[in-house]
N, C-alpha and C positions, 0 to 999 in steps of 0.2 A: 510586516511579514504575515500577520494574521489574515489581513484581507486577501493577500495573494494566495494563501493556503485555502481560504474559504472559496475564492474564485476558482482555483484549480479543481477543488473538490466538486463544485457544481458542474463544471464542464465535463469532468471525468464521469460524474454520475449520469449525466445526460448520455454520454457515449456508452457507458456500461449498459444502461437500459436499452438503448438502441441495438447494441450488439446482441444482447440476450434475446430481444424480441425478433431479431433477424436470424436467430440460430447460428450465430458466429462465435462459437465459444473460444476459439483460438484468438480472437480479437478481444473478447470480453475479459478473459482471465488476466492478460497483462494490465488491463485497466484496474483490476482489483489490486494488483501489485503496486501500481502507481498511487492508488488511494492509500495503501499501507505506507508507502514512502511519505505521503503527506503526514500521516500520523507520526511515523518515526522521527522525521525532521522537526516537526512542530513540538513533539514531546521533548526534544533536546533542550528547548528553552526552560524547561522546569528542572533540569539537572546541572545547570551552570550557575556560576556565582553572580554573573551580571548579564541577565537576559537581553537588556537593551543593547549592550555592546555587541553581543553575538548577533543580534538582528542587524546592526550596522555592518558588521563584517560579512554576514551572509548577503545582505543587499548590495554590498561592494563587490561581490563575486567570490568570496572565499567559500569553498565547499564546507558544509557542516563537518564532513568526515575528517577535516584538517584542523578542526577546533576541538578544544579540550573541555571536559565537564569539570565540575568542582573537585573532583578527586584526581584530576590530572590525566585522565584517560582520553585518547582521541575518540570522537563520537562517530565511529564507523557504523555501518549497518549492523554488524555482528554485536558491537557494544550496545547499541540502541535497542536491538531486539532483546538482548540479555536483560537489560534494565527493565523494559516493559514487561518482559515475561515473568518477572517477579510478582507482578500484580494481575497480569492477564495471561493466563496459561495458554491460550490458543494462538497467541501472536507468532511464536517460533514455528509451529507447523504450517501455519498459513503462509508465513514468509517463505519458508523452504519450498513449499509446493508451488507457490505462484512464481518464484524465480525460475522455475522449470518452464514457465510459459513466456518469460521475457527472453531468455536465452534458448536458442535452438537445442532441444533436448529430447529425451524419450517421450515427453508429453506430446510432441508433434509427430514423432515416428509412430506412435501407437494409433493416432487417428487415421493414418494412411495405410497401415498394415491391416489387410482384411483377413487373411489366413496364411498359415505356414504349415503344410502337411506333406509328408512323403517327398521332401525336397523341393516342393513347389511353393512359391510364395506369390500371393496376390495382393496387389496394392490398389488403392482407390484415391483419387484426388477430387477436389471440388465437391460437387454433388454426389460423387460416387465414393467419397471417403466414409469411413465409419461414423455412424451417428453417435453423438454424445448423449449418454443416458440422461433422462430427466433429473435424476437424483444429483447428478453432477452440477446441473444448473442450479437446483435448489440449494446445494451446498455452497456454490459460489455466491449466490444472491444473499444467503444467510451470512456468509463471511463479509461480503461488501457492507451489508447493514450493520454488522457488529463493528467493523473498522470505522465506518462513518459515525456511528454513535459515540465511540471513543473520541474520535476527532472533535465532535461537537462538544463533548465534555470538556476537553481542553479549551476550545473556543469560549465556552461559557466561563471557565476559569479566568481567561484573559479579560473578558468583559467585566467581570466582578472586580479584578484587579484594577483595571482602568477606571472603573466607577469609583473605586476607593480613592484613587488619586485625585479625581475631580472633587470628591466630597471633602477631602482633607485640604484642598487648596481654596475652598470657599470660605 
């Protein structure tokens, strides 16, 4: 599972960078949410009784949200966000904001609505849509970096655990 998460993370990161450089915020923002999904699902292995069993179940196709943590709670997004939020305060707001870019929402409507005055509404699409302010890109890039850093912290923990197994078997 670790290698799959790392591979997905690398591909998402390439896509995120490409979308940011291409000024395609509505494409970049969902990739941030997918990177956060990597972190949520991967961190689930640290709150279960038997991580290797959970990996096997996940690799066999059982969604993480259907599996239970060591306290018996299903590991839904809401639960995983709540657990991670105890140590990482920005997880919940980033999760909530980025969900708005995955599902058609006001995040998409605001980009096309140019003005609404005196009963007249102006819309723009494509190159004519409302530009995304630079600070929104900066915020998204900072969030992406923070999520990726947390994900790498978990990957480092996995490596240390596996190294410990190898050392104890020699």
